[in-house]
N, C-alpha and C positions, 0 to 999 in steps of 0.2 A: 196616105201616111197618117198614122194616128198622131194626135197631138201629144207632144211630150209631157204636157202638164197632166194629161189623163193617164199616162202610163206610169208615172212615178207619183206616189202620194206626197202630200205636203209634209214638210218636216215635222209639224205638230202631230200628224196622223200616223207617223211611222211607228212600227212595233219592233222592239228589240228581238234579235234572233233567239228563238226558243220560246217565244210567247211572252206574255206579260203586258203590262200597260204601255201605252205609247210613250215615247221619249219626248219630253217637252224641252223647248229652248228657253233661254233667259232664266227666269227664276226656276223654271222647270229643270234647268241643268243642275241646279243645286239639289233639287229633289232627286235627280238621277244619281248623283253621288251618294245621297242618302240611301237610295235603293241598293246601290252597290255595297254599301256598308252593311245593310241588313242582310244582304246575301252572303257576306263574308262571316257574319257572326257565328253561324253553326260550325264553321271550320275552326274558329278560335276555340270554341267550347270543346271541340274534339281534341285540340292540342292540350288544353288544360287537363282533361281527363287522362290523357296519356302520361303527362308529368306526374299526376297523383299516383298512378300505378307504380311509376319508378320509385317514388318516395316510399311507398308501402313496401316494395321489395327490399330497398336499402335498410329500412327499419327492421325487417324480418332477418336480414343477414346479420345486422348488428346484434340483435337479440340472440341469434343462434351462436354468434362468436362468444358473447358474454356467457351463455350457458355452458358452452364447451370449455371456456377458460375456468369457469367455476368448478366444473366436474374435474378438470385436470388438477386444479388447486386442491380439491378434496383428496385426490389420490397421491399428490406429491408433497403436500405441505408437511413441514416438520412439526409434528405434534407430540414428539417424545424426546427424551434425553438419554442417549447411550452413555453409560459410565464405563471408563477404562481404568485399569491399574497398569501403568506402563503402557504396553501395546495390547493387552488382553482385555476384551470386553467382558464385564462381569454381570451386566444386566441393563435393562431399559426401564426408565421411569416415565410415567405419563406426565405430559406437560413440559414446559420449558422453564420452570421456576428455579430449579436447583442449579447451583454452581459448583465448580471444582473446589473453590476456596471453602464453601460451606461444608462440603462433604469431608474435606481434609480436617477442618476444625472439629467437626463432630466426632470423627474417628479418633483423633488424638485425645479429645476429652474423655471418650469412653475407655481408651487404653490407659490413660493416666489414672482413672479410678480403679482399674484392675491392678496396675503395676505399683502404684503408690508414689510415683514421681512423674515429672514432666517427660513427654516422649516427643520424638521427631520422626515422622514416617519417611522411610528411605525412597520409596517409589513415588513417581509423579502420578497424581490422579487427574484425569481429564474427563470433560463432559462435552459431547457433541450432539447437535440437533439431528434427529432422524424422523422419518415418517413411519408410523406404526401401522402395519398392515401386512397381510400375506405371511411370508415365512418368519418374520421377526416377532410376530404376536406372541409366540411361545416364550420369548425372552422377557416379556413385560412382567415386572414384579413391583412390590411395594417397598417403601423405605425400610419397613420393619424386617423384611426378608433380605434386603440388600446389605444392610450394615453388618450383620453377623458374618455374612459371607466375605465381605471385604476385610473384616478384622482377622479372619483366618488366612487371608492371602497376603497381607502386607507384612513387611519386616520394618523394624523401627529401632531407633537408638533412644536410650534413656539418659536423662540428665543425672550425672553422677558427681560425687565429690572425689577429686583426685589429690592425693598427697604428693607434693613435689619436693625433691631434695636437690638444692642447688640448680633449680630449673628443670631437672629431669623427672619424669613420671616414675614414682616408686610404687604406689598402691592405689587401686581404684575401689572406692566404697559406694554403697547405694545412696548415701546422703551425707550432709555435713555432720550431723549428729554422730553417725557411725564412724566417720573419719576422726572426729575429736576424741571419741572413746578409744580408738586405736592408739592415738598419740599419747593419751594419758596413761594407757597400759604400758607402753614402751618406756615412758619416763619413770614409772614406778619400778619396772624391772631393772632399769639401769642406774637407779639411785644408789648412793653409798649404803652399805649394809646397816649402818647405825642411823641412817636418815640424815636429814639436814634441819637446821633451825627453821622456825616458822617464818622468819623474815628473809630467808634465803631467796636469792633470785634464781629461778629455774628457767632454762632456755635450751637452745640447741647450738651445737658447735657449727652446724651447717645452716644454710638458709632453708627452713622448712615452711611450706605454705599449703593451704587448701584452696583449690580452685574448682570451679564448676565447668563441666564440659559434657556434651552429648557423646555417648559411647555405645558400642554394642552391648547388649545385656549380658552376653557371655563373658565379658571382661571384668565384671564386678566380682570382687572377692568377699569371702566371709571374713569377719573381724579377726578370727584367730590366724587365718592364713596371712592377712595383711601384717599382723604383729610379727609373725615369723619372718616375713620378708624384710621388714625394717630392722629387725634385730640380727639379721644375717651379716656375715662379713665377707669381704673379698680381699684377695691378696694384692698388696700394693708395695711400694718401696719407699724407704726413707734414707736419709744420709746418716752415716755414723763416722765419728772421728776416732781413729785408733789411739788408744791410751797406752801408757807405759805398762808393760806386763801382759798386753794382749797377745793372743795367738789366734790363728784362724779358726782352729777347732773350738776354742773358747767362745769366740764371737758367734760361731754357728750354733753352739749350744744355747747361748743366751737368747738368740732370736728363733729358737726352735726350728732350725733348718740344717742343711748339710754343707760341708765344705764345697762340694760340687755345685750346689745352688749358688753359693757366694761367688764362685769363679764365673758362673754363667751370667750373674747379674752385673759383673764388672768386666766386660770385654775390653781388651787393651791394657788392663792392669794385670800383670803377671803375679797374681796373689799366691799361686802355688809355689813360687820361689821365695818370696820375701814380702814382708810388710814393714812399714816404718811408722813411728809415732808421729801423729799429726796428719797422717794420710786419711782422706775422706773416701769412704766406699759406700756402695748401695747395699742395704740389707733388707730382707723381706719382712713385712709386717701384715697383720690381718686388720684391714680397715673396715670398721663397721659401716653399715648403710647410713645410720644416723648416730650421733653421739649426744648424750645429754650433758649439758654444761650447767654446773651449779656454782654460784658465787655466794659464799657464806661469810658473814662478818662476825667476828668474835671480839669481845672486849675482855682483856686479861689484865690482871694486876701482877706486875712483874717487879723483880728486884733490879734496881739500878746500881750496878757494882761501884764500889769506891775506887777512886783513882789514886795514883801515887805521884808524889813530887820529890825530887831529890835536890838538896842544897849542898853546896861544897864549901868547906872551911879550910883555907890554906894554912891555918895556924895549928891544925890538928894533924896527927900522923894518918897515913893512908889506911891504917887498921881501924881508925876511929869511925864509929857509926852510931847514930842515935836518932830515935824517933821523937821528934819534938811536937808532933800533933797526931793523935790517933785518928785514923780514918774510920769512916762509917758509911755503910751502904745506904743508898736511898731507895725510894719506892716510886713506881710509875704505873700509870694505867695506859695500856697499849690497845689500839684498835687494829686487829689483824684481819686481813682479807684472804680467804682461802678459796682457790679456784680448783674445781675438780671436773674431770671429763670422764663420764661413765664410772664415777666413784673413785678414780685415781687422781691424787693431788698432783697438779701440774704447776701450781704457783702458790706461794704463801709469802705475803708481804705485809709490812707494817705501814698502814696508811696514815696513822696519826698517833700521838702519845701525849700524855698529860703527867707532869711530875707532881707526885703527891708529897714526896719528902725528898729534899735535895741530899745528894750524897756529899759526904765530907771527905776531902782528900787527905790521905796520910802523907805527912811530910817527914822526910828522912834527911839527916845531915851526915855527910861523909867528909873525912879528912883527906887532904891531898898531899901532905908531906911524905 
């Protein structure tokens, strides 16, 4: 039987499976671990190379995504401005700089230079971002082409001068100057035929004002038409107190109407049967749209009439009468205020007086026996 020591080599002489140097004990064991580490190094390097490939693939994917997004951005980005009047598109401008407010202000400024007064566009102007490309490229235009097209499409109101009478609109003129010219013409037409004094106060019986307001251009009147409207009359009613000697037909004649019309204006009053003094009835009158009121002050020198005094003497017979002091008229300066409406005097009153020469009373003595 062979010696076991000869069959199995010593530990120091053993060779690892697969060839290589012998495995050593002791310090050599550390060397063995070092050998194992050296054997494992290629495998680690292979792992690192595999990770680098994955990183390269991810970077390529990211670059591809960025390129795709950039291409999509180029095709869908809003690089133009679609302009709308109300809901109708009128054109597309390149870029996104223009705003609806700027377009509105520009249009109104151009229209004002044409019309001669301020304007206010009726329609809403809108601007929306769009992508220019494909089918809508034919709609792209310049601002110089777009503005004239928009001027022809919009409707607008103009700032006008409105003459109001007691708060109601009476006539619409293009501007304040035209309205003032109309009122001056109406005043001239309704003045007294002989005119009034230079210091006379001239005004209106009603509350007449000029206000500014935006209106449709078709509502503006020519000056002569506005004058005709203000000088026109409408039928109204006023009260009349029946006087002694009145008859229904006489009242109808005085107010340029008919008996039937008077009966119609006074329902519940049986005017066809009788009327009585002091009775108040409605009568028709033509009321002008406006009435010119003038207040004129005149200074007149007038006679202050003499007065009479009677004294009684019981020692004289009743037939006795004697003037013991001759009377004498005096003189005064009167300030008269005359109010006319459309040339017709409606009031005349003395507002002050100054006695220039006192009147002397005439004294008469009468007997009483």
